[in-house]
ZASE-693712 format. One record per residue: x, y, z of N, C-alpha, C, CB in turn; residue in one letter. Coordinates in steps of 0.001 Angstrom, whole numbers. Glycine has a CB too. Example, Ala and Ser with C-alpha at 12.3 -4.5 7.8 and 13.67 -1.06 7.14 Angstrom:
BEGIN
+---------+---------+---------+---------+---------+---------+---------+---------+---------+---------+---------+---------+------+
!   neast !  nnorth !     nup !  caeast ! canorth !    caup !   ceast !  cnorth !     cup !  cbeast ! cbnorth !    cbup ! code !
+---------+---------+---------+---------+---------+---------+---------+---------+---------+---------+---------+---------+------+
!   13190 !   -5690 !    7800 !   12300 !   -4500 !    7800 !   13200 !   -3300 !    7800 !   11308 !   -4473 !    9046 !    a !
!   12850 !   -2250 !    7080 !   13670 !   -1060 !    7140 !   12900 !      30 !    7870 !   14084 !    -598 !    5725 !    s !
+---------+---------+---------+---------+---------+---------+---------+---------+---------+---------+---------+---------+------+
***
This chain:
BEGIN
+---------+---------+---------+---------+---------+---------+---------+---------+---------+---------+---------+---------+------+
!   neast !  nnorth !     nup !  caeast ! canorth !    caup !   ceast !  cnorth !     cup !  cbeast ! cbnorth !    cbup ! code !
+---------+---------+---------+---------+---------+---------+---------+---------+---------+---------+---------+---------+------+
!   65053 !  -69438 !  -83836 !   63726 !  -68782 !  -83597 !   62957 !  -69447 !  -84618 !   63685 !  -67153 !  -83718 !    m !
!   61921 !  -69871 !  -83852 !   60381 !  -70338 !  -84792 !   59919 !  -69526 !  -85645 !   59078 !  -70530 !  -84009 !    t !
!   59451 !  -70010 !  -86976 !   58263 !  -69244 !  -87549 !   57520 !  -68186 !  -86610 !   57218 !  -70279 !  -87982 !    a !
!   56715 !  -68821 !  -86063 !   55607 !  -68319 !  -85188 !   56640 !  -67069 !  -84443 !   54838 !  -69717 !  -83985 !    q !
!   57431 !  -67415 !  -83817 !   58629 !  -66448 !  -82838 !   58457 !  -65285 !  -84096 !   60774 !  -67309 !  -82511 !    a !
!   59259 !  -65724 !  -85543 !   59778 !  -64772 !  -86254 !   58656 !  -63801 !  -86522 !   60424 !  -65303 !  -87430 !    d !
!   57307 !  -64238 !  -86606 !   56121 !  -64008 !  -86922 !   55681 !  -62686 !  -86149 !   55337 !  -65207 !  -86665 !    y !
!   55750 !  -63327 !  -84593 !   55815 !  -62651 !  -83614 !   56581 !  -61203 !  -83173 !   56090 !  -63469 !  -83050 !    q !
!   57745 !  -61156 !  -83400 !   58881 !  -60033 !  -83939 !   58489 !  -59277 !  -84711 !   60006 !  -60437 !  -84585 !    a !
!   58041 !  -59770 !  -85878 !   58068 !  -59163 !  -87232 !   56862 !  -57883 !  -86898 !   57609 !  -60455 !  -88628 !    f !
!   55835 !  -58639 !  -86256 !   54232 !  -57825 !  -86024 !   54521 !  -56560 !  -84912 !   52808 !  -59123 !  -85175 !    m !
!   55576 !  -57074 !  -84252 !   55800 !  -56824 !  -82872 !   56655 !  -54653 !  -83341 !   57279 !  -58605 !  -81991 !    t !
!   57598 !  -55006 !  -84184 !   58265 !  -54436 !  -85109 !   57560 !  -53434 !  -85965 !   58770 !  -55368 !  -85796 !    r !
!   56549 !  -53763 !  -86818 !   55537 !  -53510 !  -87261 !   54656 !  -52261 !  -86989 !   55075 !  -54429 !  -87053 !    a !
!   54211 !  -52781 !  -85563 !   53452 !  -52180 !  -85203 !   54016 !  -50766 !  -84026 !   52600 !  -53242 !  -84812 !    n !
!   55234 !  -51286 !  -83610 !   56303 !  -49941 !  -83264 !   56413 !  -48984 !  -84473 !   57991 !  -50471 !  -82923 !    a !
!   56591 !  -49589 !  -85653 !   57164 !  -48937 !  -86560 !   55976 !  -47992 !  -86905 !   57764 !  -49821 !  -87657 !    i !
!   55036 !  -48542 !  -87438 !   53435 !  -47586 !  -87342 !   52826 !  -46624 !  -86542 !   52462 !  -48277 !  -87162 !    q !
!   53219 !  -47167 !  -85390 !   53223 !  -46281 !  -84131 !   54117 !  -44955 !  -84065 !   53681 !  -47152 !  -82992 !    a !
!   55488 !  -45095 !  -84858 !   56045 !  -43858 !  -84568 !   55706 !  -43351 !  -86015 !   57674 !  -43841 !  -84029 !    q !
!   55473 !  -44099 !  -87079 !   54992 !  -42855 !  -88270 !   54254 !  -42470 !  -87481 !   54280 !  -43091 !  -89801 !    l !
!   52589 !  -42758 !  -87052 !   51394 !  -42131 !  -86690 !   51788 !  -40905 !  -86114 !   50551 !  -42922 !  -85797 !    a !
!   53211 !  -40908 !  -85066 !   53611 !  -39691 !  -84291 !   54569 !  -38607 !  -84954 !   54280 !  -40174 !  -83066 !    e !
!   55195 !  -39271 !  -86319 !   55333 !  -38502 !  -86831 !   54209 !  -37689 !  -88357 !   56458 !  -38962 !  -86865 !    t !
!   53190 !  -37917 !  -88373 !   52309 !  -37503 !  -89318 !   51704 !  -36571 !  -87936 !   51290 !  -38815 !  -90270 !    h !
!   51578 !  -36901 !  -87277 !   50740 !  -35758 !  -86262 !   51663 !  -34858 !  -86202 !   50258 !  -36170 !  -84664 !    e !
!   52837 !  -35458 !  -85883 !   53917 !  -33598 !  -85788 !   53848 !  -32804 !  -87048 !   55978 !  -33759 !  -85628 !    r !
!   53976 !  -33037 !  -88043 !   53876 !  -32833 !  -89622 !   52697 !  -32097 !  -89025 !   53709 !  -34235 !  -90940 !    l !
!   51470 !  -32633 !  -89220 !   50017 !  -31751 !  -89167 !   49771 !  -30580 !  -88326 !   48929 !  -32587 !  -88727 !    l !
!   50378 !  -30770 !  -87165 !   50606 !  -29925 !  -85657 !   51715 !  -28598 !  -86247 !   51592 !  -31215 !  -84112 !    e !
!   52928 !  -28857 !  -87209 !   53850 !  -27886 !  -87431 !   53533 !  -26724 !  -88555 !   55030 !  -28609 !  -87754 !    a !
!   53686 !  -25664 !  -87609 !   54184 !  -23899 !  -88605 !   55551 !  -23914 !  -88826 !   53963 !  -22160 !  -87642 !    e !
!   55483 !  -23332 !  -90227 !   56934 !  -22743 !  -90422 !   56837 !  -21552 !  -91263 !   57964 !  -23775 !  -91118 !    i !
!   58004 !  -20715 !  -90676 !   57799 !  -19483 !  -91266 !   58798 !  -19506 !  -92007 !   57682 !  -18338 !  -90485 !    t !
!   58386 !  -18651 !  -92878 !   59293 !  -17738 !  -94105 !   59538 !  -16104 !  -93898 !   58398 !  -17819 !  -95646 !    g !
!   60677 !  -16275 !  -94307 !   60871 !  -14511 !  -94240 !   61545 !  -14207 !  -95298 !   61716 !  -13820 !  -92972 !    t !
!   61130 !  -13022 !  -96317 !   61628 !  -11708 !  -97006 !   61605 !  -10526 !  -96609 !   61146 !  -11496 !  -97973 !    s !
!   62834 !   -9721 !  -96627 !   62814 !   -8264 !  -96393 !   61698 !   -8468 !  -94731 !   61966 !   -7192 !  -98109 !    g !
!   60476 !   -7100 !  -95467 !   59888 !   -7374 !  -94317 !   58485 !   -7899 !  -94087 !   59997 !   -6385 !  -93744 !    p !
!   58820 !   -9023 !  -94676 !   57333 !  -10020 !  -94320 !   57938 !  -11285 !  -93940 !   56121 !  -10358 !  -95771 !    v !
!   56938 !  -11696 !  -93321 !   57196 !  -12927 !  -92440 !   55742 !  -13834 !  -93040 !   57233 !  -12480 !  -90434 !    t !
!   56103 !  -14978 !  -93412 !   54422 !  -15769 !  -93454 !   54645 !  -17014 !  -92820 !   53671 !  -16160 !  -95143 !    v !
!   53882 !  -17855 !  -92150 !   53816 !  -18599 !  -91283 !   52785 !  -19659 !  -92499 !   53273 !  -17881 !  -89727 !    t !
!   53200 !  -21046 !  -92505 !   52459 !  -21823 !  -93467 !   52274 !  -23409 !  -92367 !   53527 !  -21986 !  -95209 !    i !
!   51489 !  -24146 !  -92616 !   51370 !  -25675 !  -92335 !   52464 !  -26601 !  -93265 !   49731 !  -26158 !  -92712 !    s !
!   52709 !  -27436 !  -92472 !   53870 !  -28100 !  -93071 !   53139 !  -28848 !  -94637 !   54579 !  -29387 !  -91776 !    a !
!   51633 !  -28618 !  -94669 !   51627 !  -28949 !  -96206 !   51580 !  -27716 !  -96997 !   50392 !  -29844 !  -96638 !    g !
!   51493 !  -26738 !  -96696 !   52027 !  -25870 !  -97140 !   50859 !  -24159 !  -97200 !   52549 !  -26623 !  -98481 !    g !
!   49611 !  -24540 !  -96432 !   48463 !  -23781 !  -96131 !   49407 !  -22499 !  -95548 !   47266 !  -24598 !  -95000 !    e !
!   48857 !  -21766 !  -96505 !   49269 !  -20110 !  -95365 !   48370 !  -19907 !  -93917 !   48727 !  -18335 !  -96416 !    l !
!   48754 !  -19816 !  -93271 !   48305 !  -19311 !  -92119 !   48951 !  -18069 !  -91712 !   48415 !  -20235 !  -91170 !    r !
!   49287 !  -17032 !  -91839 !   49043 !  -16212 !  -91519 !   50704 !  -15208 !  -92540 !   48681 !  -16454 !  -89849 !    d !
!   50694 !  -13892 !  -92319 !   51346 !  -13094 !  -93229 !   51345 !  -11540 !  -92443 !   50526 !  -13182 !  -94762 !    v !
!   52297 !  -11198 !  -91850 !   52994 !  -10191 !  -91303 !   53904 !   -9432 !  -91930 !   53507 !  -10575 !  -90427 !    s !
!   53705 !   -8163 !  -91721 !   54785 !   -7236 !  -92469 !   54958 !   -6187 !  -91495 !   54322 !   -6588 !  -93989 !    i !
!   56513 !   -5953 !  -91251 !   57575 !   -5167 !  -90727 !   58081 !   -3903 !  -91460 !   58628 !   -6013 !  -90585 !    n !
!   57812 !   -2996 !  -90501 !   58662 !   -1774 !  -91395 !   57784 !    -623 !  -90858 !   58638 !   -1895 !  -93388 !    g !
!   58772 !     655 !  -91497 !   58507 !    1912 !  -91378 !   58772 !    2578 !  -91922 !   58659 !    2332 !  -90720 !    s !
!   58540 !    3140 !  -93305 !   57637 !    3243 !  -93447 !   56985 !    1990 !  -94397 !   57637 !    4424 !  -93712 !    p !
!   55858 !    2105 !  -94685 !   55469 !     675 !  -95240 !   55920 !     534 !  -96927 !   53644 !     467 !  -95051 !    p !
!   56386 !    -627 !  -97244 !   56771 !   -1096 !  -98612 !   55575 !    -700 !  -99490 !   57080 !   -2727 !  -98678 !    p !
!   56164 !    -533 ! -100978 !   55228 !    -741 ! -102047 !   54379 !   -1778 ! -102050 !   55802 !    -827 ! -103115 !    s !
!   53683 !   -1785 ! -102835 !   52387 !   -2999 ! -103167 !   53433 !   -3885 ! -103693 !   50884 !   -2611 ! -104481 !    i !
!   53806 !   -3804 ! -104647 !   54843 !   -4379 ! -105671 !   55728 !   -5252 ! -104776 !   55774 !   -3165 ! -106507 !    e !
!   56594 !   -4278 ! -104110 !   57363 !   -5265 ! -102929 !   56832 !   -6054 ! -101728 !   58233 !   -4497 ! -102249 !    s !
!   55798 !   -5456 ! -101501 !   55135 !   -6477 ! -100673 !   54784 !   -7712 ! -101436 !   53898 !   -5924 ! -100058 !    i !
!   54474 !   -7501 ! -102435 !   53639 !   -8775 ! -103216 !   54340 !   -9839 ! -103564 !   53010 !   -8436 ! -104509 !    r !
!   56301 !   -9110 ! -103854 !   57695 !   -9867 ! -104222 !   57937 !  -10430 ! -102849 !   59083 !   -8825 ! -104823 !    t !
!   57730 !   -9555 ! -101933 !   58344 !  -10440 ! -100468 !   57590 !  -11467 !  -99757 !   58590 !   -9488 !  -99265 !    n !
!   56111 !  -11397 ! -100132 !   55139 !  -12419 !  -99763 !   55469 !  -13741 ! -100670 !   53583 !  -11842 ! -100007 !    i !
!   55732 !  -13426 ! -102007 !   55832 !  -14849 ! -103081 !   57477 !  -15002 ! -102508 !   55571 !  -14512 ! -105357 !    l !
!   58449 !  -14533 ! -102202 !   59719 !  -15113 ! -101988 !   59629 !  -15697 ! -100160 !   61035 !  -13762 ! -102392 !    a !
!   58674 !  -14933 !  -99493 !   58736 !  -15746 !  -98207 !   57854 !  -16593 !  -98016 !   58705 !  -15083 !  -97130 !    a !
!   56921 !  -17020 !  -98824 !   56082 !  -18169 !  -99059 !   57167 !  -19530 !  -99702 !   54773 !  -17623 ! -100236 !    h !
!   57716 !  -18938 ! -100320 !   58573 !  -20385 ! -101085 !   59958 !  -20591 ! -100023 !   59297 !  -19948 ! -103158 !    q !
!   60331 !  -19131 !  -99485 !   60965 !  -19831 !  -98444 !   60771 !  -20796 !  -97439 !   61253 !  -19219 !  -97961 !    h !
!   59660 !  -20706 !  -96919 !   58627 !  -21777 !  -95747 !   58376 !  -22505 !  -96137 !   57436 !  -21585 !  -95151 !    a !
!   58077 !  -23108 !  -97639 !   57729 !  -24421 !  -98178 !   58722 !  -25118 !  -98342 !   57088 !  -24445 !  -99297 !    v !
!   60330 !  -24572 !  -98488 !   61363 !  -25035 !  -98756 !   62206 !  -25431 !  -97426 !   61914 !  -24153 !  -99616 !    a !
!   61607 !  -24749 !  -96051 !   61980 !  -25039 !  -94754 !   60963 !  -26153 !  -94536 !   61937 !  -23785 !  -93721 !    r !
!   59385 !  -26404 !  -94914 !   58548 !  -27604 !  -94676 !   59114 !  -28444 !  -95247 !   57250 !  -27631 !  -95037 !    a !
!   59366 !  -28418 !  -96593 !   60010 !  -29792 !  -97107 !   61036 !  -30528 !  -96460 !   60561 !  -29624 !  -98294 !    r !
!   62082 !  -29614 !  -96007 !   63497 !  -30055 !  -95315 !   62793 !  -30434 !  -94064 !   64848 !  -28784 !  -95104 !    e !
!   62019 !  -29895 !  -93350 !   61765 !  -30434 !  -91996 !   60882 !  -32162 !  -92302 !   60638 !  -29064 !  -91040 !    m !
!   59901 !  -32022 !  -93381 !   59488 !  -33712 !  -93896 !   60369 !  -34198 !  -93732 !   59084 !  -34184 !  -95262 !    a !
!   61654 !  -33800 !  -94646 !   62423 !  -34966 !  -95225 !   62973 !  -35465 !  -94128 !   63477 !  -34682 !  -96298 !    n !
!   63627 !  -34632 !  -93100 !   64366 !  -35077 !  -91553 !   63312 !  -35876 !  -90834 !   64821 !  -33640 !  -90446 !    e !
!   62177 !  -35398 !  -90761 !   61530 !  -36129 !  -89778 !   61262 !  -37816 !  -90219 !   60153 !  -35313 !  -89504 !    l !
!   61271 !  -38120 !  -91509 !   60976 !  -38990 !  -92335 !   62600 !  -40097 !  -92555 !   60353 !  -38065 !  -93699 !    m !
!   63415 !  -39543 !  -92345 !   64585 !  -40238 !  -92884 !   64333 !  -41219 !  -91644 !   66196 !  -39336 !  -93090 !    r !
!   64412 !  -41814 !  -90795 !   64431 !  -42957 !  -89941 !   63642 !  -43856 !  -90787 !   63858 !  -42735 !  -88463 !    p !
!   62446 !  -43502 !  -91115 !   61650 !  -44359 !  -91980 !   62167 !  -44509 !  -93712 !   60130 !  -43701 !  -91863 !    f !
!   62496 !  -44046 !  -94463 !   63512 !  -44094 !  -95463 !   64452 !  -45064 !  -94834 !   64163 !  -42677 !  -95822 !    q !
!   65336 !  -44869 !  -93723 !   66516 !  -45632 !  -93718 !   65813 !  -47019 !  -93337 !   67733 !  -45052 !  -92655 !    d !
!   65113 !  -47551 !  -92882 !   64855 !  -48845 !  -92682 !   64160 !  -49335 !  -93810 !   64177 !  -49065 !  -91508 !    m !
!   63519 !  -48888 !  -94638 !   62583 !  -49531 !  -95635 !   63956 !  -49584 !  -96858 !   60881 !  -48401 !  -96084 !    l !
!   65118 !  -48670 !  -96776 !   66507 !  -49363 !  -97605 !   67063 !  -50778 !  -97265 !   67817 !  -48448 !  -97339 !    g !
!   67089 !  -50489 !  -95375 !   67937 !  -52056 !  -95082 !   67295 !  -52896 !  -95212 !   68503 !  -52447 !  -93844 !    e !
!   65518 !  -52587 !  -95460 !   65161 !  -54029 !  -95485 !   64988 !  -54455 !  -97410 !   63441 !  -54220 !  -94402 !    v !
!   65060 !  -53498 !  -98051 !   65148 !  -53503 !  -99448 !   66335 !  -54234 ! -100150 !   65148 !  -52182 !  -99827 !    e !
!   67355 !  -53922 !  -99099 !   68921 !  -54715 !  -99090 !   69118 !  -56224 !  -98490 !   69974 !  -53803 !  -98123 !    r !
!   67700 !  -56455 !  -98031 !   67550 !  -57867 !  -97537 !   67941 !  -58201 !  -95894 !   68509 !  -58745 !  -98497 !    g !
!   68538 !  -56615 !  -95314 !   68884 !  -56783 !  -93965 !   67346 !  -56599 !  -93025 !   70150 !  -55580 !  -93594 !    g !
!   67705 !  -57086 !  -91642 !   66558 !  -56548 !  -90860 !   66116 !  -55216 !  -90524 !   66648 !  -56986 !  -89845 !    p !
!   64900 !  -54112 !  -90476 !   65429 !  -53127 !  -90103 !   65328 !  -52907 !  -88643 !   64993 !  -52214 !  -90807 !    p !
!   66672 !  -51901 !  -88531 !   66967 !  -51572 !  -87252 !   66154 !  -51270 !  -86031 !   67566 !  -50733 !  -87394 !    p !
!   66517 !  -52260 !  -84707 !   66031 !  -52630 !  -83958 !   66013 !  -50897 !  -82992 !   66731 !  -54043 !  -83561 !    r !
+---------+---------+---------+---------+---------+---------+---------+---------+---------+---------+---------+---------+------+
***
């Protein structure tokens, strides 16, 4: 393969990776993740922004119980968001690791 062909193959692959990364980023921006603790469910964005809180149960729990459960549910949702982001980014981390080891990115 000539240098020009190598370069073109590299650029084609780089553009494909860039498109995949943009798609993954978009999925993360649109994602809503829930976390639950006791009667409390929170919904957050993948970036951790609180979007919704719901409290189920009768009779209503005490204020302190609600506060504790909201914090725990938020922590649960944040952990799930991190797991989701790590899972979506794993293919890119694998590709970078391969390149760092001197091999070509997987096709």
